[in-house]
N, C-alpha and C positions, 0 to 999 in steps of 0.2 A: 911431588904429588900432594894436592891439598885435600884435607879432610875437614875444612872449616864449615861443617854442616851441623845445623842445630840438633838434629836427631842423633848424629854420631857423638857430638860433644856431650849431650845429655846422657847417653848410654855410658860413656866413660866416667862421668861424674857418679852415676849410680854404682858402677863397679867399684870405684875407689872407696865409696862410703861403706861398702859391705866387706871389703878385704882387710885382713890384718896389715898394718903399716909396713911390716917387714917384707911382705910379698907383693904389695900393691904396685910398687914401682916397676918391678920386673914384668909383672903381668900386663901392666898398662903399656910398657914399651913393646911387648909382643903384640898386643891388640892393635896398637897404632901402626906397627910395621908389618902386620900379617899380609895385607895386600901386596906390599913391596916384596916380602919374602916369597910369596906365592909366584909372583912374576919372575923373580930371579931363579927360583927352583925350576920353574917351567922352562925357562931359557936354557939353564944348565943341563937339564935332562935331555933336551933336544940335541945338545952338542955332544955330550959324553955318554948318554944312555945307550943300552944295547939296541940293535936294530935287526929285525928279521929281513934277510936278503930278498924275500919274496914280497915284501911290502914296497909299494911305490914310495918315492921320496916325499916327505912332508914339508910343505912350505914353512919356513921359520916364522914363528909368531910369538909376541911377547906376552899377551894376556891370555891366561887359560880360559877355556870355554868360548870366549869371544873369538879367538883365533884370528882369521883373516877377514872377518865379516865386514869391517869398515872399508878396507881396501877394495874388496870384491863388490860391496854394495855401492860405493861411490863411482867406480869405473871398471866394470867387469872385464871389458875387452883389453884395456891397458894392463889390468891385473894378470890376465891370461897370457898376453904376449910377453910380459916381463918374466913370468914364471917359466914360459917355454924356453926363453934364452938360458935360464939357469938349470932347469931340470929336464928339458925335453918335452915331448908331446904327452907324457903320462906323469901325473903327480897328484898328490892329495893335499887338500887344505881343510882346516877346521872352520866350520860355520856354525856358531852358536851351539857348540857341543856335538854337532854332526860331523862325521868324517866323509868328505866328498872327494872321490877320485875322478879326476878330469882326464879325458882322452880327446886330444885335439886333432884337427886336420880331417880330411875326407876319410882316412882309415879309422880314426877315432869315432867319427859320426857313424860309420858303417858298423863298427863294433857295438855301439850302444843302441842306436836307433834300429839297426837290423837284427839285434839280438832277440833271443827267445823270451817271450813275455813271462814264461814260467820261472825264469831266472832273473832277468832285468825287468822289473815290474813297474808299470806306470800307475796302476791303481794305488799301490802302497805309498807311492811318492806324492800323489796329488789329492786323494779322496778327502783328506781333512780340510783342504781348501775349497774344493768344488762342491762337495755334497751339501754343505749348509746353504750354498747359493743356488745350485741347479736343482737339488732335491734328491730324495731317495730313489733307487731303482734305475738310475740312468748313468751313463758315462763312466766315471771312475768309481761309482758305488756298486758296480756289478762286475762279475767275472769278465775277463777279456772277451771270451767267445760271445757273451751276451751283448757287450758293447759293439762288437763287430756286426752283429745282426741289426742293432739300432742304427749303425752307420749305413747299412743297406737300406733301411727304411727311409732315412733322410735323403739318400741318393735318388730315390724315386721322385721326391719333390724337386730335385735339382735337374729337371728335364729341360731339353732344348726348347720344347714348346712353351714352357713357362718362361724361360729366359727371353724368348721373343716378345712376350707381352710386357716384360719388366722394363725394357729399355725406355719406352715411352713414359711409363709411370715414373721412373727415376728422373727423367728429364723434366717432367711437369713439376715434381716436388722441388727440384733445384731452382727452377724458374720462379716458382711461387715464393720460395725462401728469399731469393734476391729481391723480389718485389715487396716483401713485407717485413723483413727483419730490420730493426733499427740500425744495426751496424752498417747497412748498405743504403743509408739515406741519400748519399751522394749519387749513387746509381739510380735511385728512385726519382731524383730530380731531373734526370735526362741531361745532365750537364757533362759534356765530353771533355771539359778542360779542368774541372775541379777534381782534386784528389781526396779520397777518404781512406780509412784504415779499418781493419777488422782483426780480431784475435783468431788466428787460423785454427787453433785446436778447438776453441769453443764453437766456431762456425761448423767445422767438420763433424764434431760430435753431434750437433743437432741435425745436420744434413744426413748423416749416416743413419741415425735412428729413424728419421722421417722416411727415408727411402727404403730401409729394411722393413719397417712396419707396413709400408704401402705394398710391398711385394711379398717377401717370404712370410711375414708375420700375419698378414691378413687384414681385411678392412676393419674388423672390430677393434683390433689393436690401434690401428691408425686413427680411428674415430675417437679413441679415448686418450690419445697422447697429451692433450691439453687439459685433461681432467686428473683423476686420482692415479692413473697408471704412471704418469711421469714421476710423481712423488714416490711411488713404490719402487720404480726403477732406480731412482737416486739413492734410496735407502739400501737397496740390494747391492748396488754398485759400491757403496761404502764398505762392503765386506770383501771386496776383491782387491786386496792390497798385499804387499810383502809382509806386513805385520800379521795378517790373517794366515798367511802361508807358514810363517815360522811359529806363531803362537795362536793356534786355532781356538783355544778355550778361555781366553781372558775375559774377566767380568766387566766388559766395557759397554757403554751405552750404544756404540755403533754396532756391536755384535747383536745386541737385543733388537735394534731397529732392523738389522739384516734379517734376523729370524722371523720377525713379525711380517716384514715385507715379503719374504718368500711364501709364507702361508697364504697371504692375501693374493699374491700374484698367481700362485698355483690355483687358487679358487677361481680367479678371474678367467684363466684359460679353460678350466674344467667347465665353467658356466657356458663359455662359447661353444665348446664341443657338444654339451648336452642340448643346447638350443639348436645347433645345426642338425643333430640327430633327430630332434623332434620335428624340425621343419622339412626333413627329407634331404636327399643329396643335393647340395647347392652348386657343386662343380666349380668351386672357387680355385683359381690358379695359385694356391699358396701351400705352405708346408702343412698346415693343420689338415687341410683336405687330403693331402697325400698320406699323412700318418694315420688318419682315421680308417684307412682301408688296409692296413698292414697287419700281418700275423707272423709270429715266430715260427721257426721250423717245426716245432712240436704242435703247431696248430692253434696255439693260444693267441688271440688278438692282443694288440697293444691296449693296455688299460688307459682310461681317460687321464688318470694322474700321471702315467708315464709319458703320454703325449704332452701334457702340460709342462712336465719337467724338461723334456727334450726341447720344447719351444723356448723355455727360459734359458737353457744352455746355448741355443743358437743365438738368441738375442744378446746375451752377455758377451760371449766369446767373439761373435762377429762384429759387434758394434765397436769394441775396443780396438781390434786389429785394423779394421777398415778406416776408422777415424784417424788412427795414428798414421797409417800409410798415406791417406789422402792429405793429411797435414804436411808430412815431409815432402810429398810430391809438389804441392803448391809452393812451399818454401823454396825448393830448388828452382822451380820455374820462375818465381819472382826474382831470384838471384841471378838467373841466366836468361835475360830477355831475348837473346838471339835464338835460343832453343824454343822459347815460348812463341816467338814469331814464326819459326819453322813449323811448330805444331799447329798454329792457326792457319798457315799456308796449306798444310796438309788437309785441313778441314775445307778450305775453299776449293782445293783441287778435287776432292771427292764428293763434296756435298753442295757446292755453289750452284745457284739457279740463275737463269737468264735475267731475272729481275733484281739480281744483286743481293739475294738473301741466302741463307743456309737452311736447307731442308733437314728434317729429322733423320736420325741414324737408325739403321736396323741392327739387330744382333750380329748377323753375319758380317755386315760392313764394319762394325766396330772391331771385330776380331781381326780384320784384314788391314788395320792401320799400322804400318811398320814403326813409325816414330812414336806414336802413342804407346804401343806395346813396349818399345825400348825404354821410354821414360818411366813406365811403371816398373819394369824389371830392374832397371838400374837403381831406382829408389828402394825397392825391396832388397837389393843386394847390400846397400849401405845401411839401411834402416829396417832390418827384419823386426817384426813386432816383439819377438821373444829372443833373448840372447842366450838363455841357458835352458836346456831340457834335461830333466833329471829322471832317474829310475832308481828304485830301491832294490838291493841285491837280496834275493831270496835264498840263494845257495852260493857257496864259494865259487867264484868265477875266475878263470885264468885269462889274463889279457894276452891276445895273440902276439907271438914273437915278432910279427911284421910291424907291430906298433912299438914294442919295447922289449928288449931282451937284455937284462942287466949283466948276465954272465952266460957262458956257454951251457951251463948245467941248470939254470933256473930261469923262471919267468915270474912276472908280477902276478900276484893273486889278490883279488878284492874279496874280503871276508863277507859272509852272510851278515845282513843287518846294516852294512854300510850303504852309501849312495854312490852312483856314478853320474857323471855329467858330460853331455855333449854340447858343443857350442858352434852350430853352423855359422853364427855371426862372425866367428874368428876366421873360418875358412873363406867367407865371403869378403873379408877385408884383409886377407893375407897377402902381403907384398911378394911372398915367394910364389904366389899363384897368379895374381892379377897385376897387370901393368898400371902404374899410378893408382894403386889400390884404393886410396882414400879420396880420389877425385870422382866427382859425379859426372860421368860421361856416357850419356845414352848411346852415342854412336859406336861404342865398343860392341854393342849387340848386333851391328850390321856387318861386322867382319866375319865372313864365313869360316875363316881359318883361325880366328882368335880364340882365346880361352873362354870367353863368354858363350860363344856358339857351342864349343865342346862341352862346357858345363851344362848348358841348357839341354843338349842332346842326351846327356847322361841322366838328367833330372826328369825329362819328359819321355825318355825311352822312345825316341822317334824311330828306332829300328824295329819297334813292335814287341820288344821284350817286356812283358808285363807279368804281374803276379796277382792272384785273387785271394784276398784275406777273408772273404766271406761276404763282401759288399760290392763285388764286381771287380773286374780286372783293372788294376791301376799300376802305374810305374812305382817300383820300389824306391829308386832314386837315392839310396842310402850312401852310395859312393861318390856322389856329385859334390863338388865344392860350392854348389849353389842350391840351397834348400830353404827358401823363404817360408814355406808352409810345412816344414818338417819333412819327415821321410819315413818309409816303412809302413807298418800297419796303422800307425797313429798319424800318418800324413793327413792334413786337413782336407776333407772332401768338399769344403766350401770354396776351394781355390778358384774354380771357374766363375762362381757367383761373385767372388771378390774382384776378379778382373773386370767382370761386367759392371759391377757397381762403381768401382773406381774409374773405369774408362768413361762411363756415361757422366759421372759427376765432373771429372776433369774437363771432358769435352764441352759440357754445357757452360762451365765457368769461364773457360778460355774463350769461348765464343762471345761472351758478354763483357769480360773485363781485361784490362791491361794490369799487370801485377809488377810490383817492385819491392825489393828489400835489400838492404846493404850487405847483410851477412846472414847465412843460415845459422840458427842457434845450435848450441851443443846439445848432446843427449842428456835427458833427465832419466837416470837409471833408478830413481827412488820410487818408481811406479811399476806395477806388474807388467804393463806394456810400455815399451820404450817410447817416450814422448819428447818433443822439443822443449828445451828450457824456456822460461819467460825472460825477457819479453819476446813475443812471437807474433807481433802485429805486422801484417802485410799492407802496404799502401796499394790502392787501386784507383782506377778511373774507368768510366764507361768507354768501351771501344767505339771509335768513330764509325766502324763498319756496322755496328749494331743498330 
């Protein structure tokens, strides 16, 4: 271990100058070796120290406080699978001083995501990350029952009537992007033989925010995307990182930019709301319009600032997850041209016209495309946007014996103040559950007797078994091995909009472009939302059909 550091060397010199010569050598030896001693004592304590039989096993780690942060941060799924082989489905690891107890598999997901919010609490786990970005008074900055009411308000804006108007809007935005963005200059030259390339993540990030602003966010947001709003979004987005999650109060310039951007973006939305109220009811098919007419159960209407903060939350959360999912989908289609051709053939079959063109798609028609649906579901299975879902433990909680029972007379207990973690991503890539688990195979979803169909039935509750958390009856889905949008009361209610947005974007791009890539990139787990590593350029050329 090297300590050839200017600051450390200077510190040692100062210590030596002030110490009596007889003691200086011993103390300097101790100072130099203190980190090594701490590491050795930490390792020794884990091997020979007393252990409470009710504590889940702790993953061995060399460095105190740091714990397993490096292994977990670099590749969480590999970390979880390796730990499961040694410790079983329940174990604890140290993450920068926090004790995180993991419960894997469908039963583990059900235990954590289906647990009582009064015991396994999401607000305590996430408010330090989300509140500076989303704002006060919404999402994890309020008690769970208030958040559930706010989700009910949002659900009003996610109506089928609105969705029907959104398909055409999204299609127009994608078409215009292909016609104007410099990355698609080859497409713009109408050359069906020349190949170009584009960074899929960059393109999908821009397309996603364009389409979301045109639909859910409202015309005022869309009109300002090329002005000051885009700069505010970028500064706010800079605060949505793992660093902010682990260390929310660092004196960094990016944190200050985040805070300034939040204030200005909040004022931007409030100004829109005030102008709409002054001009009367405009009946826009967007989320702002829906939220302006909502009231809590106690009769109090949503405040303008609360509406603004909900809109920021929808923008930030939805943009990241949809752009990541869209990127992974296009990468797999580019790597599997036979499936891409089949997807295009599905378009011709359903939407081909006598003059050899393809007509626009309706919302109902988009939902009825079996291969498109399978492509999106399979991509979400292998690449769920979030790999870890945490809760903070408010009271000592007993882990069910069905998950883990170390002895006949005891069970594991997670103490108050610790964290628990579910990883639906592990269940979705588990070779014990899925055949060829790591292979991207959309056709697995067309097998009515296969695991995919069974998992989907559990997740969507096609039998009609639903639960109402206060924002309308939804599937609990906590026991399914397929949970790309979470489960339980915190299941993402934007799921249907995400399928609409992704389906329309992919449909429009596939109609216009042939795609190729030699290999799908690996996961980049160093971002809040799991993105593909660079390089992630897809080669394309204009379709001859177009």
